[in-house]
N, CA and C atoms as an extended XYZ file, in Angstrom:
519
Properties=species:S:1:pos:R:3:atomname:S:1:resname:S:1:resid:I:1 pbc="F F F"
N        10.366       14.033      -10.948 N   MET     1
C         9.200       13.789      -10.872 CA  MET     1
C         8.949       14.582       -9.535 C   MET     1
N         8.255       15.509       -9.130 N   ASP     2
C         8.147       16.134       -8.160 CA  ASP     2
C         7.092       15.757       -7.514 C   ASP     2
N         6.917       14.673       -6.061 N   LEU     3
C         6.012       14.463       -5.565 CA  LEU     3
C         5.301       15.133       -4.806 C   LEU     3
N         5.797       16.438       -4.436 N   SER     4
C         4.748       17.297       -3.570 CA  SER     4
C         3.517       17.955       -4.611 C   SER     4
N         4.002       17.759       -5.827 N   ARG     5
C         2.934       18.437       -6.992 CA  ARG     5
C         2.013       17.262       -7.065 C   ARG     5
N         2.123       16.094       -6.887 N   ILE     6
C         0.872       15.254       -6.944 CA  ILE     6
C        -0.093       15.254       -5.833 C   ILE     6
N         0.065       15.398       -4.708 N   GLY     7
C        -0.899       15.098       -3.900 CA  GLY     7
C        -1.588       14.216       -3.535 C   GLY     7
N        -2.198       13.845       -2.707 N   CYS     8
C        -2.787       12.668       -1.832 CA  CYS     8
C        -4.343       12.700       -2.140 C   CYS     8
N        -4.692       13.635       -2.780 N   GLY     9
C        -6.313       13.031       -3.546 CA  GLY     9
C        -6.797       13.261       -2.547 C   GLY     9
N        -7.847       12.473       -2.762 N   GLU    10
C        -9.363       13.195       -1.954 CA  GLU    10
C        -9.836       11.644       -0.798 C   GLU    10
N        -9.484       11.940        0.489 N   ASN    11
C        -9.554       10.507        1.608 CA  ASN    11
C       -11.369       10.624        1.498 C   ASN    11
N       -11.939        9.483        1.663 N   PRO    12
C       -11.381        7.902        1.228 CA  PRO    12
C       -11.782        7.794       -0.259 C   PRO    12
N       -12.289        8.627       -1.041 N   ASP    13
C       -12.955        7.791       -2.596 CA  ASP    13
C       -12.031        8.043       -3.435 C   ASP    13
N       -11.065        9.143       -3.123 N   LYS    14
C       -10.170        9.580       -4.642 CA  LYS    14
C        -8.558        9.647       -4.105 C   LYS    14
N        -8.290        8.246       -3.740 N   VAL    15
C        -6.656        8.692       -3.268 CA  VAL    15
C        -5.658        8.506       -4.385 C   VAL    15
N        -4.688        9.286       -4.050 N   HIS    16
C        -3.556        9.274       -5.086 CA  HIS    16
C        -2.547        7.974       -4.563 C   HIS    16
N        -2.250        6.696       -5.616 N   ALA    17
C        -1.868        5.877       -5.088 CA  ALA    17
C        -0.385        6.010       -5.889 C   ALA    17
N         0.723        6.528       -5.711 N   LEU    18
C         2.193        6.135       -5.990 CA  LEU    18
C         2.582        4.619       -6.370 C   LEU    18
N         2.470        4.084       -7.397 N   ILE    19
C         2.919        2.576       -7.195 CA  ILE    19
C         4.160        2.516       -7.446 C   ILE    19
N         4.861        1.834       -6.145 N   GLU    20
C         6.313        1.497       -6.785 CA  GLU    20
C         6.982       -0.081       -6.961 C   GLU    20
N         5.839       -0.876       -6.589 N   ILE    21
C         5.968       -2.343       -6.778 CA  ILE    21
C         5.011       -2.771       -7.510 C   ILE    21
N         4.840       -3.652       -8.962 N   PRO    22
C         3.827       -3.780       -9.304 CA  PRO    22
C         3.340       -5.333       -8.798 C   PRO    22
N         1.893       -5.610       -9.138 N   TYR    23
C         1.311       -6.717       -8.712 CA  TYR    23
C         2.270       -7.822       -9.330 C   TYR    23
N         2.426       -8.631       -8.872 N   GLY    24
C         3.269      -10.257       -9.118 CA  GLY    24
C         4.864       -9.938       -9.205 C   GLY    24
N         5.650       -8.680       -8.736 N   SER    25
C         6.843       -8.401       -8.923 CA  SER    25
C         7.423       -9.497       -7.526 C   SER    25
N         8.623       -9.715       -8.060 N   ASN    26
C         9.609       -9.929       -6.238 CA  ASN    26
C        10.608       -9.190       -6.188 C   ASN    26
N        10.813       -7.872       -6.849 N   ILE    27
C        11.849       -6.849       -6.912 CA  ILE    27
C        11.037       -5.900       -5.797 C   ILE    27
N        11.374       -5.366       -4.697 N   LYS    28
C        11.194       -4.337       -4.201 CA  LYS    28
C        12.108       -2.666       -4.531 C   LYS    28
N        11.313       -2.015       -5.337 N   TYR    29
C        11.429       -0.888       -5.699 CA  TYR    29
C        10.892        0.167       -4.798 C   TYR    29
N        11.832        1.561       -4.759 N   GLU    30
C        11.588        2.396       -3.993 CA  GLU    30
C        11.788        3.995       -4.457 C   GLU    30
N        10.776        4.555       -4.636 N   VAL    31
C        10.721        5.728       -5.263 CA  VAL    31
C        11.646        6.751       -3.998 C   VAL    31
N        12.361        7.664       -4.574 N   ASP    32
C        13.521        8.623       -3.888 CA  ASP    32
C        12.708        9.645       -3.638 C   ASP    32
N        12.117        9.870       -2.646 N   LYS    33
C        11.747       11.456       -2.323 CA  LYS    33
C        12.109       12.698       -2.942 C   LYS    33
N        13.427       12.759       -2.865 N   GLU    34
C        13.967       13.719       -3.403 CA  GLU    34
C        14.324       14.031       -4.869 C   GLU    34
N        14.536       12.900       -5.551 N   SER    35
C        14.664       13.122       -6.810 CA  SER    35
C        13.746       12.236       -7.651 C   SER    35
N        12.714       11.821       -7.376 N   GLY    36
C        11.646       11.095       -7.586 CA  GLY    36
C        11.845        9.923       -8.556 C   GLY    36
N        13.661        9.278       -8.455 N   ALA    37
C        14.126        8.225       -9.022 CA  ALA    37
C        13.623        6.983       -8.809 C   ALA    37
N        13.248        5.893       -9.219 N   ILE    38
C        13.061        4.818       -8.665 CA  ILE    38
C        14.122        3.765       -9.163 C   ILE    38
N        14.393        3.365       -7.607 N   PHE    39
C        15.616        2.367       -7.102 CA  PHE    39
C        15.377        1.413       -6.752 C   PHE    39
N        16.083        0.196       -7.254 N   VAL    40
C        15.947       -1.267       -6.885 CA  VAL    40
C        16.457       -1.394       -5.289 C   VAL    40
N        15.702       -1.330       -4.563 N   ASP    41
C        15.702       -1.781       -2.916 CA  ASP    41
C        16.257       -2.721       -2.900 C   ASP    41
N        15.823       -3.950       -2.973 N   ARG    42
C        16.345       -5.333       -3.006 CA  ARG    42
C        15.346       -6.132       -3.529 C   ARG    42
N        16.187       -7.627       -4.017 N   ILE    43
C        15.469       -8.616       -4.771 CA  ILE    43
C        15.083       -9.493       -3.432 C   ILE    43
N        13.383       -9.781       -3.435 N   MET    44
C        12.990      -10.656       -2.813 CA  MET    44
C        13.712      -11.476       -2.165 C   MET    44
N        13.995      -12.073       -0.591 N   TYR    45
C        14.858      -12.859       -0.142 CA  TYR    45
C        13.935      -14.332       -0.238 C   TYR    45
N        12.784      -14.193        0.009 N   SER    46
C        11.919      -15.517       -0.293 CA  SER    46
C        11.184      -15.747       -1.590 C   SER    46
N        10.960      -16.959       -2.123 N   ALA    47
C        10.244      -17.124       -3.298 CA  ALA    47
C         8.811      -16.901       -3.605 C   ALA    47
N         8.788      -15.372       -3.157 N   MET    48
C         7.251      -15.028       -3.365 CA  MET    48
C         7.143      -13.725       -4.307 C   MET    48
N         6.123      -12.955       -4.571 N   TYR    49
C         5.694      -11.984       -4.991 CA  TYR    49
C         4.662      -11.202       -4.460 C   TYR    49
N         4.539      -10.035       -4.676 N   TYR    50
C         3.847       -9.206       -4.410 CA  TYR    50
C         2.154       -9.413       -4.649 C   TYR    50
N         1.344       -9.474       -3.919 N   PRO    51
C        -0.190       -9.981       -4.341 CA  PRO    51
C        -0.949       -8.487       -4.544 C   PRO    51
N        -0.510       -7.582       -4.525 N   ALA    52
C        -1.152       -6.191       -5.144 CA  ALA    52
C        -0.107       -5.540       -5.676 C   ALA    52
N        -0.577       -4.085       -6.047 N   ASN    53
C         0.460       -3.091       -6.618 CA  ASN    53
C         0.476       -2.584       -5.038 C   ASN    53
N         1.920       -2.281       -4.987 N   TYR    54
C         2.331       -1.661       -3.489 CA  TYR    54
C         3.051       -0.316       -4.153 C   TYR    54
N         2.609        0.472       -2.858 N   GLY    55
C         3.399        2.081       -2.895 CA  GLY    55
C         2.874        2.717       -1.844 C   GLY    55
N         2.941        4.058       -1.892 N   PHE    56
C         2.585        5.103       -1.196 CA  PHE    56
C         1.657        6.112       -1.395 C   PHE    56
N         0.697        6.654       -0.506 N   VAL    57
C         0.174        7.594       -0.847 CA  VAL    57
C         0.969        9.460       -0.711 C   VAL    57
N         1.474        9.576       -1.595 N   PRO    58
C         2.060       11.252       -1.357 CA  PRO    58
C         1.232       12.384       -0.193 C   PRO    58
N         2.479       12.911        0.109 N   ASN    59
C         2.197       14.089        0.634 CA  ASN    59
C         1.800       13.321        1.894 C   ASN    59
N         1.959       12.468        2.441 N   THR    60
C         1.343       11.747        3.931 CA  THR    60
C         2.661       11.372        4.563 C   THR    60
N         2.611       11.076        5.812 N   LEU    61
C         3.541       11.000        6.829 CA  LEU    61
C         3.078        9.885        7.968 C   LEU    61
N         3.541        8.623        7.566 N   ALA    62
C         3.085        7.374        8.850 CA  ALA    62
C         3.561        7.595        9.833 C   ALA    62
N         3.071        6.783       11.231 N   ALA    63
C         3.640        6.584       11.919 CA  ALA    63
C         5.040        5.858       12.416 C   ALA    63
N         5.883        5.487       11.026 N   ASP    64
C         6.770        5.104       10.762 CA  ASP    64
C         7.744        5.803        9.931 C   ASP    64
N         7.188        7.191        9.778 N   GLY    65
C         8.182        8.112        9.353 CA  GLY    65
C         8.331        7.892        7.835 C   GLY    65
N         7.476        7.297        7.215 N   ASP    66
C         7.509        7.187        6.046 CA  ASP    66
C         6.012        7.697        5.430 C   ASP    66
N         5.867        7.674        4.331 N   PRO    67
C         4.632        7.833        3.468 CA  PRO    67
C         3.460        7.043        3.774 C   PRO    67
N         2.237        7.390        3.937 N   ALA    68
C         1.198        5.711        3.985 CA  ALA    68
C         1.686        4.521        2.981 C   ALA    68
N         1.605        3.484        3.459 N   ASP    69
C         1.799        2.550        2.821 CA  ASP    69
C         0.609        2.102        2.051 C   ASP    69
N         0.498        1.564        0.821 N   ILE    70
C        -1.035        1.171        0.291 CA  ILE    70
C        -0.912       -0.013       -0.766 C   ILE    70
N        -1.851       -1.031       -1.026 N   LEU    71
C        -2.155       -1.537       -1.565 CA  LEU    71
C        -3.214       -1.290       -2.690 C   LEU    71
N        -2.781       -1.985       -3.728 N   VAL    72
C        -3.839       -1.142       -4.848 CA  VAL    72
C        -3.961       -2.742       -5.535 C   VAL    72
N        -5.638       -3.146       -5.310 N   LEU    73
C        -6.046       -4.674       -5.864 CA  LEU    73
C        -6.501       -4.406       -7.256 C   LEU    73
N        -5.998       -4.815       -8.190 N   THR    74
C        -6.115       -5.010       -9.571 CA  THR    74
C        -5.730       -6.463       -9.995 C   THR    74
N        -6.596       -6.348      -11.500 N   ASP    75
C        -5.989       -7.749      -12.037 CA  ASP    75
C        -4.679       -7.993      -12.845 C   ASP    75
N        -4.235       -6.588      -12.826 N   TYR    76
C        -2.678       -6.703      -13.843 CA  TYR    76
C        -2.078       -5.390      -12.923 C   TYR    76
N        -0.396       -5.941      -13.281 N   PRO    77
C         0.263       -4.992      -12.538 CA  PRO    77
C         0.096       -3.307      -13.302 C   PRO    77
N         1.062       -2.249      -12.526 N   LEU    78
C         1.278       -1.426      -13.048 CA  LEU    78
C         2.556       -0.925      -12.612 C   LEU    78
N         2.920        0.036      -13.411 N   ILE    79
C         4.310        0.226      -14.034 CA  ILE    79
C         4.947        1.090      -12.595 C   ILE    79
N         5.801        0.985      -12.150 N   PRO    80
C         6.429        1.560      -11.197 CA  PRO    80
C         6.622        3.284      -11.350 C   PRO    80
N         6.372        4.066      -10.473 N   GLY    81
C         5.977        5.395      -10.783 CA  GLY    81
C         4.658        6.146      -11.256 C   GLY    81
N         3.992        5.128      -11.782 N   SER    82
C         2.621        5.543      -12.081 CA  SER    82
C         1.311        6.000      -10.981 C   SER    82
N         0.616        7.033      -11.161 N   VAL    83
C        -0.117        7.353      -10.052 CA  VAL    83
C        -1.498        6.748      -10.334 C   VAL    83
N        -2.178        6.200       -9.765 N   ILE    84
C        -3.470        5.380       -9.444 CA  ILE    84
C        -4.934        6.517       -8.731 C   ILE    84
N        -5.601        6.577       -9.340 N   LYS    85
C        -7.031        7.332       -8.149 CA  LYS    85
C        -7.699        5.944       -7.816 C   LYS    85
N        -7.373        5.875       -6.487 N   SER    86
C        -8.430        4.788       -5.797 CA  SER    86
C        -9.047        4.888       -4.447 C   SER    86
N        -9.919        3.852       -4.086 N   ARG    87
C       -10.998        4.317       -2.880 CA  ARG    87
C       -10.466        3.230       -2.075 C   ARG    87
N       -10.167        3.600       -0.849 N   LEU    88
C        -9.752        2.606        0.374 CA  LEU    88
C       -10.774        1.969        0.900 C   LEU    88
N       -10.631        0.237        1.337 N   ILE    89
C       -11.564       -0.461        1.620 CA  ILE    89
C       -10.882       -0.963        2.968 C   ILE    89
N       -10.037       -0.723        3.431 N   GLY    90
C        -9.408       -0.774        4.599 CA  GLY    90
C        -8.094       -0.937        5.082 C   GLY    90
N        -7.986       -1.722        6.007 N   VAL    91
C        -6.146       -1.718        6.539 CA  VAL    91
C        -5.854       -2.770        6.945 C   VAL    91
N        -4.315       -3.146        6.710 N   LEU    92
C        -3.789       -4.853        7.263 CA  LEU    92
C        -3.113       -4.062        8.779 C   LEU    92
N        -3.698       -4.047        9.633 N   VAL    93
C        -2.611       -3.616       10.558 CA  VAL    93
C        -1.211       -4.283       11.088 C   VAL    93
N        -0.299       -4.149       11.102 N   MET    94
C         0.534       -5.108       11.399 CA  MET    94
C         2.298       -4.166       11.845 C   MET    94
N         2.841       -5.101       12.382 N   GLU    95
C         3.748       -4.419       13.071 CA  GLU    95
C         5.747       -5.147       12.705 C   GLU    95
N         6.162       -4.364       12.340 N   ASP    96
C         7.725       -5.192       11.858 CA  ASP    96
C         8.886       -4.651       12.848 C   ASP    96
N        10.136       -4.510       12.559 N   GLU    97
C        11.338       -4.413       13.492 CA  GLU    97
C        11.589       -2.899       13.726 C   GLU    97
N        10.697       -1.947       12.806 N   SER    98
C        10.576       -0.575       12.775 CA  SER    98
C         9.397        0.126       13.744 C   SER    98
N         8.612       -0.477       14.312 N   GLY    99
C         7.383       -0.601       14.801 CA  GLY    99
C         6.051       -0.888       14.071 C   GLY    99
N         5.112        0.081       14.553 N   MET   100
C         3.545       -0.083       13.569 CA  MET   100
C         3.651        0.113       12.157 C   MET   100
N         3.112       -0.570       11.207 N   ASP   101
C         3.608       -0.449        9.849 CA  ASP   101
C         1.957       -0.881        9.320 C   ASP   101
N         0.941       -0.196        9.268 N   GLU   102
C        -0.272       -0.348        8.798 CA  GLU   102
C         0.013       -0.169        6.861 C   GLU   102
N        -0.889       -1.084        6.505 N   LYS   103
C        -0.977       -0.982        4.924 CA  LYS   103
C        -2.454       -1.051        4.569 C   LYS   103
N        -2.422        0.175        4.129 N   LEU   104
C        -3.878        0.254        3.556 CA  LEU   104
C        -4.200        0.012        2.589 C   LEU   104
N        -5.297       -0.802        2.114 N   LEU   105
C        -5.810       -1.512        0.876 CA  LEU   105
C        -6.529       -0.884        0.029 C   LEU   105
N        -6.793       -0.632       -0.807 N   ALA   106
C        -7.935        0.198       -1.676 CA  ALA   106
C        -7.965       -0.853       -3.284 C   ALA   106
N        -9.065       -0.115       -4.039 N   VAL   107
C        -9.413       -0.783       -5.166 CA  VAL   107
C        -9.319        0.580       -5.945 C   VAL   107
N        -9.059        0.441       -7.239 N   PRO   108
C        -9.469        1.711       -8.480 CA  PRO   108
C       -10.832        2.402       -8.196 C   PRO   108
N       -10.483        3.914       -8.655 N   VAL   109
C       -12.017        4.588       -8.674 CA  VAL   109
C       -12.790        3.783       -9.746 C   VAL   109
N       -13.954        3.664       -9.686 N   THR   110
C       -14.712        2.792      -10.879 CA  THR   110
C       -14.442        3.551      -12.198 C   THR   110
N       -13.972        4.583      -12.359 N   LYS   111
C       -14.018        5.356      -13.634 CA  LYS   111
C       -12.375        4.542      -14.444 C   LYS   111
N       -11.694        4.393      -13.340 N   VAL   112
C       -10.813        3.809      -14.291 CA  VAL   112
C       -10.923        2.322      -14.313 C   VAL   112
N       -11.149        1.294      -13.451 N   ASP   113
C       -11.340        0.046      -13.337 CA  ASP   113
C       -12.799       -0.125      -12.648 C   ASP   113
N       -13.666       -0.512      -13.559 N   PRO   114
C       -15.058       -0.722      -12.870 CA  PRO   114
C       -15.403       -2.037      -12.358 C   PRO   114
N       -14.039       -3.298      -12.371 N   THR   115
C       -14.086       -4.187      -11.986 CA  THR   115
C       -14.541       -4.568      -10.162 C   THR   115
N       -14.094       -3.617       -9.843 N   TYR   116
C       -14.011       -3.578       -7.920 CA  TYR   116
C       -15.268       -2.481       -7.853 C   TYR   116
N       -16.546       -2.291       -8.846 N   ALA   117
C       -17.436       -0.885       -8.187 CA  ALA   117
C       -18.151       -1.804       -7.059 C   ALA   117
N       -18.498       -3.030       -6.440 N   ASP   118
C       -18.708       -3.594       -5.765 CA  ASP   118
C       -18.570       -3.754       -4.220 C   ASP   118
N       -17.473       -3.392       -4.260 N   ILE   119
C       -16.434       -3.701       -3.325 CA  ILE   119
C       -16.196       -2.289       -2.478 C   ILE   119
N       -16.817       -2.291       -1.490 N   ASN   120
C       -16.856       -0.854       -0.653 CA  ASN   120
C       -15.835       -1.180        0.657 C   ASN   120
N       -15.813       -2.002        1.179 N   ASP   121
C       -15.197       -3.006        2.394 CA  ASP   121
C       -14.558       -3.317        2.282 C   ASP   121
N       -13.709       -3.956        3.019 N   ILE   122
C       -12.553       -4.844        3.511 CA  ILE   122
C       -13.228       -6.492        3.223 C   ILE   122
N       -14.309       -6.470        3.996 N   HIS   123
C       -14.902       -7.569        4.370 CA  HIS   123
C       -15.928       -8.329        2.787 C   HIS   123
N       -15.927       -7.009        1.626 N   ASP   124
C       -16.063       -7.671        0.457 CA  ASP   124
C       -15.634       -8.128       -0.366 C   ASP   124
N       -14.057       -8.311       -0.201 N   LEU   125
C       -13.134       -8.991       -0.896 CA  LEU   125
C       -13.777      -10.533       -0.356 C   LEU   125
N       -13.328      -11.529       -1.691 N   PRO   126
C       -13.229      -13.087       -1.069 CA  PRO   126
C       -11.944      -13.023        0.144 C   PRO   126
N       -12.630      -14.431        0.913 N   GLN   127
C       -11.651      -14.527        2.149 CA  GLN   127
C       -10.232      -14.985        1.324 C   GLN   127
N       -10.112      -15.385        0.815 N   HIS   128
C        -9.035      -16.277       -0.218 CA  HIS   128
C        -8.123      -14.782       -0.591 C   HIS   128
N        -8.923      -13.906       -1.011 N   THR   129
C        -7.497      -12.839       -1.757 CA  THR   129
C        -7.027      -11.842       -0.288 C   THR   129
N        -7.726      -11.892        1.048 N   LEU   130
C        -7.393      -11.313        2.275 CA  LEU   130
C        -6.520      -12.622        3.049 C   LEU   130
N        -6.472      -13.980        2.568 N   ASP   131
C        -5.424      -14.699        3.344 CA  ASP   131
C        -4.196      -14.548        2.296 C   ASP   131
N        -4.282      -14.615        1.137 N   LYS   132
C        -3.245      -14.758        0.213 CA  LYS   132
C        -2.446      -13.089        0.703 C   LYS   132
N        -3.026      -11.779        0.807 N   ILE   133
C        -2.110      -10.967        1.569 CA  ILE   133
C        -1.780      -10.996        2.549 C   ILE   133
N        -2.445      -11.680        3.732 N   LYS   134
C        -1.859      -11.854        5.006 CA  LYS   134
C        -0.917      -12.597        4.808 C   LYS   134
N        -1.217      -13.684        3.922 N   ASN   135
C         0.207      -14.869        4.279 CA  ASN   135
C         1.721      -14.020        3.600 C   ASN   135
N         1.388      -13.271        2.498 N   PHE   136
C         2.410      -12.549        2.115 CA  PHE   136
C         3.332      -11.725        3.261 C   PHE   136
N         2.684      -11.315        3.746 N   PHE   137
C         2.956       -9.959        5.179 CA  PHE   137
C         3.876      -10.697        5.921 C   PHE   137
N         3.227      -11.947        6.649 N   GLU   138
C         3.321      -12.971        7.236 CA  GLU   138
C         4.659      -13.566        7.142 C   GLU   138
N         5.071      -13.852        5.910 N   THR   139
C         6.272      -14.499        5.758 CA  THR   139
C         7.282      -13.864        4.568 C   THR   139
N         6.979      -12.681        3.936 N   TYR   140
C         8.084      -12.064        3.053 CA  TYR   140
C         9.283      -11.624        3.680 C   TYR   140
N         9.376      -11.748        4.627 N   LYS   141
C        10.932      -11.206        5.168 CA  LYS   141
C        11.313      -12.044        6.007 C   LYS   141
N        10.899      -13.521        6.131 N   ILE   142
C        11.675      -14.652        7.163 CA  ILE   142
C        12.653      -14.724        6.867 C   ILE   142
N        13.062      -14.480        5.221 N   LEU   143
C        15.011      -15.216        4.967 CA  LEU   143
C        15.523      -14.056        5.127 C   LEU   143
N        15.461      -12.647        5.513 N   GLU   144
C        15.855      -11.888        6.131 CA  GLU   144
C        16.739      -11.130        6.995 C   GLU   144
N        18.082      -11.104        7.330 N   PRO   145
C        18.161      -11.420        8.851 CA  PRO   145
C        18.444       -9.797        9.441 C   PRO   145
N        18.029      -10.490       11.144 N   ASN   146
C        17.676       -9.457       11.657 CA  ASN   146
C        15.741       -8.621       11.172 C   ASN   146
N        15.036       -8.799       10.590 N   LYS   147
C        14.086       -8.585       10.220 CA  LYS   147
C        12.711       -9.466       10.658 C   LYS   147
N        11.647       -9.159       10.706 N   TRP   148
C        10.411       -9.944       11.420 CA  TRP   148
C         9.051       -8.959       11.170 C   TRP   148
N         8.312       -9.790       11.342 N   VAL   149
C         6.801       -9.096       10.916 CA  VAL   149
C         5.741       -9.727       11.899 C   VAL   149
N         4.738       -8.983       12.493 N   LYS   150
C         3.949       -9.550       13.181 CA  LYS   150
C         2.549       -8.746       12.603 C   LYS   150
N         1.533      -10.050       11.981 N   VAL   151
C         0.242       -9.395       11.276 CA  VAL   151
C        -0.588       -9.488       12.256 C   VAL   151
N        -1.194       -8.309       12.544 N   LYS   152
C        -2.324       -8.358       13.570 CA  LYS   152
C        -3.722       -8.648       13.377 C   LYS   152
N        -4.615       -7.921       12.414 N   GLU   153
C        -5.421       -7.809       12.052 CA  GLU   153
C        -5.938       -7.004       10.504 C   GLU   153
N        -7.530       -7.219        9.852 N   TYR   154
C        -7.693       -6.475        8.957 CA  TYR   154
C        -8.947       -5.630        9.658 C   TYR   154
N        -8.780       -4.274        9.602 N   LYS   155
C        -9.996       -3.534       10.116 CA  LYS   155
C       -10.413       -2.828        8.204 C   LYS   155
N       -11.849       -2.193        9.115 N   GLY   156
C       -12.341       -1.853        7.794 CA  GLY   156
C       -12.049       -0.509        6.968 C   GLY   156
N       -12.801        0.348        6.180 N   LYS   157
C       -12.629        1.411        5.400 CA  LYS   157
C       -13.055        2.412        6.667 C   LYS   157
N       -13.663        2.614        7.741 N   ASP   158
C       -13.521        3.572        8.488 CA  ASP   158
C       -12.184        3.590        9.118 C   ASP   158
N       -11.705        2.516        9.681 N   GLU   159
C       -10.150        2.380       10.389 CA  GLU   159
C        -8.889        3.024        9.429 C   GLU   159
N        -9.198        2.735        8.418 N   ALA   160
C        -8.466        2.949        7.278 CA  ALA   160
C        -8.288        4.528        6.688 C   ALA   160
N        -9.778        5.131        6.939 N   THR   161
C        -9.827        6.835        6.847 CA  THR   161
C        -9.127        7.339        7.823 C   THR   161
N        -9.472        6.869        8.904 N   LYS   162
C        -8.571        7.537       10.236 CA  LYS   162
C        -7.263        7.478       10.082 C   LYS   162
N        -6.772        5.992        9.623 N   ILE   163
C        -5.140        6.174        9.605 CA  ILE   163
C        -4.630        7.105        8.773 C   ILE   163
N        -5.257        7.414        7.515 N   LEU   164
C        -4.776        8.082        6.432 CA  LEU   164
C        -5.190        9.518        6.751 C   LEU   164
N        -6.013        9.696        7.316 N   GLU   165
C        -6.213       11.559        7.951 CA  GLU   165
C        -5.352       11.738        8.900 C   GLU   165
N        -4.782       10.769        9.765 N   GLU   166
C        -3.565       10.898       10.783 CA  GLU   166
C        -2.435       11.474        9.796 C   GLU   166
N        -2.222       10.756        8.714 N   ALA   167
C        -0.747       10.475        7.841 CA  ALA   167
C        -0.937       12.080        7.456 C   ALA   167
N        -1.809       12.088        6.820 N   ILE   168
C        -2.039       13.735        6.082 CA  ILE   168
C        -1.779       14.786        7.400 C   ILE   168
N        -2.359       14.721        8.050 N   GLN   169
C        -1.949       15.717        9.130 CA  GLN   169
C        -0.497       15.511        9.473 C   GLN   169
N        -0.378       14.661        9.906 N   ASN   170
C         1.443       14.403        9.971 CA  ASN   170
C         2.566       15.081        9.361 C   ASN   170
N         1.619       15.214        7.779 N   TYR   171
C         2.694       15.602        6.827 CA  TYR   171
C         2.398       16.950        6.563 C   TYR   171
N         1.386       17.739        7.357 N   LYS   172
C         1.130       18.950        7.266 CA  LYS   172
C         1.674       19.857        8.312 C   LYS   172
N         1.984       18.948        9.423 N   GLY   173
C         2.807       19.420       10.693 CA  GLY   173
C         1.981       20.263       11.169 C   GLY   173
């Protein structure tokens, strides 16, 4: 898979999210950026599962030196390596042992899945959904040696759009 040919989509309403980890998985997969192969990075150290489909936006470069991370909320798991057109709705601002590590939050574009058509910003989600995502990231590295996470806050669609735009510009150099 040639990731450079996928593109990042259109910020913020048709963002391409390349899924590495399906919703409900306890296995952390990573796409090798050079070969496009999907590697098992590790089995979760904790008895937890990913609360959403997790991946990255191709052709971006976040502050941590990796492509921009993104969670796509769906009612079903997507296979690793799939690309879904999604709409940004917010961002979870957090920090880990490597520095700032924002997680963009998105929902599928309505043409792909109309379930989330009325979700336009992070605050349109049920509070329980936000609590589950936050809890996951607060605790998912707790049993891993020399790793830590500090979850700071949720911010809305405007902040998510700015963060993605910076990552797009960083990639372009």
